[in-house]
GUGUKOL-393526 format. One line per field, with one value per residue (C-alpha): residue number from 1; x, y, z. Coordinates in Angstrom, 3 decimals, decimal comma. Layout:
REM residues N
i <- [NUM | ...]
c1 <- [X | ...]
c2 <- [Y | ...]
c3 <- [Z | ...]
//
This chain:
REM residues 239
i <- [1 | 2 | 3 | 4 | 5 | 6 | 7 | 8 | 9 | 10 | 11 | 12 | 13 | 14 | 15 | 16 | 17 | 18 | 19 | 20 | 21 | 22 | 23 | 24 | 25 | 26 | 27 | 28 | 29 | 30 | 31 | 32 | 33 | 34 | 35 | 36 | 37 | 38 | 39 | 40 | 41 | 42 | 43 | 44 | 45 | 46 | 47 | 48 | 49 | 50 | 51 | 52 | 53 | 54 | 55 | 56 | 57 | 58 | 59 | 60 | 61 | 62 | 63 | 64 | 65 | 66 | 67 | 68 | 69 | 70 | 71 | 72 | 73 | 74 | 75 | 76 | 77 | 78 | 79 | 80 | 81 | 82 | 83 | 84 | 85 | 86 | 87 | 88 | 89 | 90 | 91 | 92 | 93 | 94 | 95 | 96 | 97 | 98 | 99 | 100 | 101 | 102 | 103 | 104 | 105 | 106 | 107 | 108 | 109 | 110 | 111 | 112 | 113 | 114 | 115 | 116 | 117 | 118 | 119 | 120 | 121 | 122 | 123 | 124 | 125 | 126 | 127 | 128 | 129 | 130 | 131 | 132 | 133 | 134 | 135 | 136 | 137 | 138 | 139 | 140 | 141 | 142 | 143 | 144 | 145 | 146 | 147 | 148 | 149 | 150 | 151 | 152 | 153 | 154 | 155 | 156 | 157 | 158 | 159 | 160 | 161 | 162 | 163 | 164 | 165 | 166 | 167 | 168 | 169 | 170 | 171 | 172 | 173 | 174 | 175 | 176 | 177 | 178 | 179 | 180 | 181 | 182 | 183 | 184 | 185 | 186 | 187 | 188 | 189 | 190 | 191 | 192 | 193 | 194 | 195 | 196 | 197 | 198 | 199 | 200 | 201 | 202 | 203 | 204 | 205 | 206 | 207 | 208 | 209 | 210 | 211 | 212 | 213 | 214 | 215 | 216 | 217 | 218 | 219 | 220 | 221 | 222 | 223 | 224 | 225 | 226 | 227 | 228 | 229 | 230 | 231 | 232 | 233 | 234 | 235 | 236 | 237 | 238 | 239]
c1 <- [0,000 | 1,208 | -0,101 | 0,324 | -1,370 | -0,635 | -0,202 | 2,067 | 3,493 | 3,728 | 6,083 | 3,493 | 5,006 | 8,550 | 8,243 | 6,131 | 6,410 | 5,004 | 4,868 | 3,795 | 2,278 | 1,707 | 0,457 | -0,016 | -1,389 | -1,566 | -1,569 | -1,114 | -0,831 | -0,472 | -0,553 | 0,374 | 3,646 | 4,478 | 2,929 | 5,044 | 4,068 | 5,020 | 3,357 | 3,455 | 4,011 | 3,944 | 6,069 | 7,658 | 8,049 | 7,929 | 10,899 | 11,703 | 10,082 | 10,653 | 9,288 | 9,618 | 8,569 | 6,779 | 6,188 | 5,405 | 4,436 | 3,325 | 2,889 | 2,709 | 3,542 | 3,937 | 4,060 | 5,968 | 8,471 | 9,536 | 8,309 | 9,551 | 8,527 | 8,229 | 8,279 | 8,234 | 9,989 | 11,904 | 12,532 | 13,023 | 15,108 | 14,065 | 14,891 | 13,826 | 14,212 | 13,199 | 11,389 | 10,728 | 9,978 | 9,025 | 7,738 | 7,571 | 7,253 | 8,131 | 8,231 | 8,131 | 10,040 | 12,664 | 13,696 | 12,627 | 13,799 | 12,794 | 12,828 | 12,759 | 12,622 | 14,153 | 16,097 | 17,172 | 17,555 | 19,350 | 18,290 | 19,341 | 18,356 | 18,873 | 17,874 | 16,113 | 15,349 | 14,525 | 13,842 | 12,118 | 12,047 | 11,709 | 12,647 | 12,520 | 12,600 | 11,411 | 12,946 | 16,505 | 18,827 | 16,878 | 17,774 | 16,869 | 18,143 | 17,250 | 16,846 | 17,166 | 16,922 | 18,732 | 20,423 | 21,637 | 22,033 | 23,607 | 22,521 | 23,540 | 22,760 | 23,415 | 22,540 | 20,830 | 19,975 | 18,903 | 18,421 | 16,920 | 16,024 | 16,091 | 17,004 | 16,199 | 16,803 | 16,741 | 16,789 | 20,091 | 22,209 | 20,603 | 22,088 | 21,474 | 22,555 | 21,764 | 21,440 | 21,707 | 21,250 | 23,270 | 24,564 | 25,984 | 26,681 | 28,097 | 26,758 | 27,841 | 27,266 | 27,883 | 27,299 | 25,242 | 24,547 | 23,820 | 22,925 | 21,190 | 20,977 | 20,497 | 21,022 | 19,750 | 20,959 | 20,879 | 23,582 | 25,937 | 24,664 | 26,437 | 25,831 | 27,081 | 25,854 | 26,146 | 26,335 | 25,617 | 27,254 | 28,714 | 28,118 | 30,455 | 34,120 | 33,349 | 30,502 | 30,725 | 30,495 | 32,242 | 32,352 | 32,681 | 34,990 | 33,385 | 35,089 | 37,667 | 36,991 | 39,081 | 36,059 | 36,110 | 32,468 | 33,351 | 34,105 | 35,333 | 33,471 | 30,167 | 28,951 | 28,073 | 27,232 | 25,391 | 24,918 | 24,813 | 24,683 | 23,141 | 25,125 | 28,219 | 28,843 | 29,994 | 29,182 | 31,286 | 30,551 | 30,911 | 31,257]
c2 <- [0,000 | 3,498 | 6,767 | 10,422 | 12,975 | 10,236 | 6,795 | 5,431 | 6,575 | 3,542 | 2,650 | 3,249 | 6,548 | 7,748 | 11,065 | 12,563 | 16,195 | 17,667 | 21,475 | 24,278 | 22,167 | 23,419 | 21,039 | 22,095 | 20,702 | 17,117 | 13,934 | 10,458 | 7,361 | 3,808 | 0,691 | -1,593 | -3,497 | -2,529 | 0,943 | 3,619 | 7,143 | 10,568 | 13,980 | 13,934 | 10,272 | 7,108 | 5,360 | 6,517 | 3,689 | 5,975 | 5,900 | 9,588 | 12,096 | 15,795 | 17,698 | 21,452 | 24,490 | 22,398 | 23,296 | 20,756 | 22,558 | 21,236 | 17,548 | 14,533 | 11,234 | 7,793 | 4,150 | 1,039 | 1,495 | 3,880 | 7,313 | 10,588 | 14,233 | 14,162 | 10,458 | 7,286 | 5,049 | 6,276 | 3,481 | 5,531 | 8,539 | 11,753 | 15,473 | 17,788 | 21,489 | 24,711 | 22,840 | 23,545 | 21,162 | 23,010 | 21,601 | 17,911 | 15,071 | 11,703 | 8,529 | 4,749 | 1,583 | 1,864 | 3,738 | 7,205 | 10,506 | 14,159 | 13,992 | 10,280 | 7,176 | 4,607 | 5,521 | 2,979 | 5,107 | 8,341 | 11,603 | 15,176 | 17,803 | 21,468 | 24,661 | 23,050 | 24,251 | 21,845 | 23,096 | 22,081 | 18,406 | 15,698 | 12,270 | 9,277 | 5,480 | 3,227 | -0,139 | -1,380 | -1,866 | 0,802 | 3,664 | 7,323 | 10,579 | 14,239 | 13,836 | 10,144 | 7,070 | 4,598 | 5,305 | 2,747 | 4,836 | 8,150 | 11,187 | 14,808 | 17,967 | 21,414 | 24,534 | 22,676 | 24,248 | 22,060 | 23,621 | 23,246 | 19,587 | 16,528 | 12,980 | 10,395 | 6,664 | 5,753 | 1,987 | 0,124 | -0,588 | 2,115 | 4,119 | 7,837 | 10,781 | 14,469 | 14,056 | 10,312 | 7,425 | 4,903 | 4,539 | 1,885 | 4,409 | 7,879 | 11,206 | 14,561 | 17,798 | 21,266 | 24,787 | 23,613 | 24,688 | 22,406 | 24,143 | 23,303 | 19,525 | 17,486 | 13,717 | 11,454 | 7,863 | 4,671 | 2,132 | 0,821 | 3,358 | 4,521 | 8,251 | 11,463 | 14,962 | 14,287 | 10,489 | 7,834 | 4,821 | 3,676 | 0,035 | -0,386 | 0,462 | 2,748 | 4,526 | 7,851 | 11,613 | 13,793 | 17,527 | 19,973 | 22,879 | 26,136 | 28,749 | 28,970 | 29,675 | 29,571 | 29,255 | 26,282 | 25,694 | 24,696 | 21,105 | 20,943 | 24,207 | 22,851 | 25,055 | 22,998 | 24,927 | 24,571 | 20,825 | 18,433 | 14,754 | 14,382 | 16,693 | 17,143 | 20,590 | 19,040 | 15,591 | 13,866 | 14,733 | 11,188 | 7,739]
c3 <- [0,000 | -0,877 | 0,556 | -0,499 | -2,747 | -5,271 | -3,757 | -6,490 | -9,811 | -12,088 | -14,944 | -17,657 | -18,818 | -19,503 | -17,661 | -14,880 | -13,761 | -10,560 | -10,744 | -8,404 | -5,628 | -2,080 | 0,586 | 4,183 | 7,448 | 6,212 | 8,297 | 6,818 | 8,983 | 7,694 | 9,855 | 6,956 | 7,295 | 3,691 | 3,575 | 1,816 | 2,891 | 1,507 | 1,403 | -2,432 | -3,409 | -1,400 | -4,032 | -7,293 | -9,812 | -12,872 | -15,251 | -14,696 | -12,359 | -11,628 | -8,632 | -9,234 | -7,160 | -4,554 | -0,887 | 1,827 | 5,035 | 8,424 | 7,644 | 9,956 | 8,275 | 9,788 | 8,773 | 9,697 | 6,851 | 4,054 | 5,142 | 3,618 | 3,704 | -0,096 | -1,056 | 0,972 | -1,565 | -4,614 | -7,126 | -10,305 | -11,381 | -9,642 | -9,844 | -7,005 | -7,876 | -6,072 | -3,323 | 0,378 | 3,244 | 6,431 | 9,725 | 8,862 | 11,352 | 9,800 | 11,854 | 11,657 | 12,352 | 9,581 | 6,390 | 7,505 | 5,950 | 5,883 | 2,065 | 1,121 | 3,270 | 0,918 | -2,249 | -4,880 | -8,044 | -8,994 | -7,335 | -8,173 | -5,590 | -6,515 | -4,689 | -1,767 | 1,761 | 4,596 | 8,115 | 11,340 | 10,391 | 13,030 | 11,671 | 14,003 | 14,046 | 16,835 | 15,934 | 16,434 | 13,411 | 11,499 | 9,139 | 9,585 | 8,072 | 8,044 | 4,272 | 3,300 | 5,493 | 3,232 | -0,115 | -2,679 | -5,860 | -6,930 | -4,898 | -5,584 | -3,599 | -5,067 | -3,071 | -0,247 | 3,103 | 6,006 | 9,426 | 12,910 | 12,547 | 14,811 | 13,831 | 16,489 | 16,895 | 20,555 | 19,922 | 19,580 | 16,484 | 14,324 | 11,427 | 11,869 | 9,704 | 9,707 | 5,931 | 5,139 | 7,547 | 5,542 | 1,982 | -0,288 | -3,087 | -3,724 | -2,449 | -3,935 | -2,013 | -3,508 | -2,117 | 0,830 | 4,406 | 7,355 | 10,615 | 13,861 | 13,376 | 16,540 | 16,578 | 19,357 | 19,266 | 21,299 | 22,064 | 19,359 | 16,823 | 13,674 | 13,331 | 11,725 | 10,995 | 7,253 | 6,908 | 9,491 | 7,854 | 4,530 | 3,675 | 0,691 | 0,156 | -2,796 | -1,041 | 0,760 | 0,343 | -2,252 | -1,561 | -4,444 | -3,547 | -4,611 | -2,456 | 0,300 | 3,962 | 7,097 | 9,391 | 11,740 | 10,857 | 7,309 | 6,346 | 2,739 | 2,173 | 3,435 | 6,278 | 9,341 | 12,487 | 15,789 | 15,378 | 18,317 | 19,097 | 22,530 | 24,839 | 22,660 | 21,192 | 17,932 | 16,703 | 14,092 | 10,490 | 9,210 | 10,675]
//
């Protein structure tokens, strides 16, 4: 079962475009063990999809698995451009993200603002991220701002990231700002303000250098400030 403005985009067409959408004060709750939940799409199976100039504001989304502020499950190529997610609460047992819960195909994110997101998982050995819970295909961020958000996994052995919970592929980040991220984790967790865990030797984060800065808040020219893990002033950027 898939839940959102559109439950599921299928593979019947080569291209689907979502333009100029604003959704606010929405609540979607699924009790299905296989329910994918997102404010726009529960699941994207379309060959190519673009989400452009879309605002998701004040949403509360929950399911047992695959919950995202925009999409629950992303299984086809996706571009997200000029989009805002503001005041989103996303929760479930596993694969939870402020943008996408579970990603298995290429995503390009450009000019996006995410703030006041609360992403949480309740089950041990689960994946949760401020943007993506679990990623297994190419993911690029250009001009991303994420701020004042909480990522929580109080159970043990979880994978928790301010951006990405866990990856088995490459992530590219350019001209982006990460501020005010708070991570709460249980015992034996893998966590990081950007990436919680990388599962493959070739996986990880590539930062594109765009300008120089001597500020201690910059990590490879990505601004990261006022972020905490529990009571620490600074949590580690990567595992």
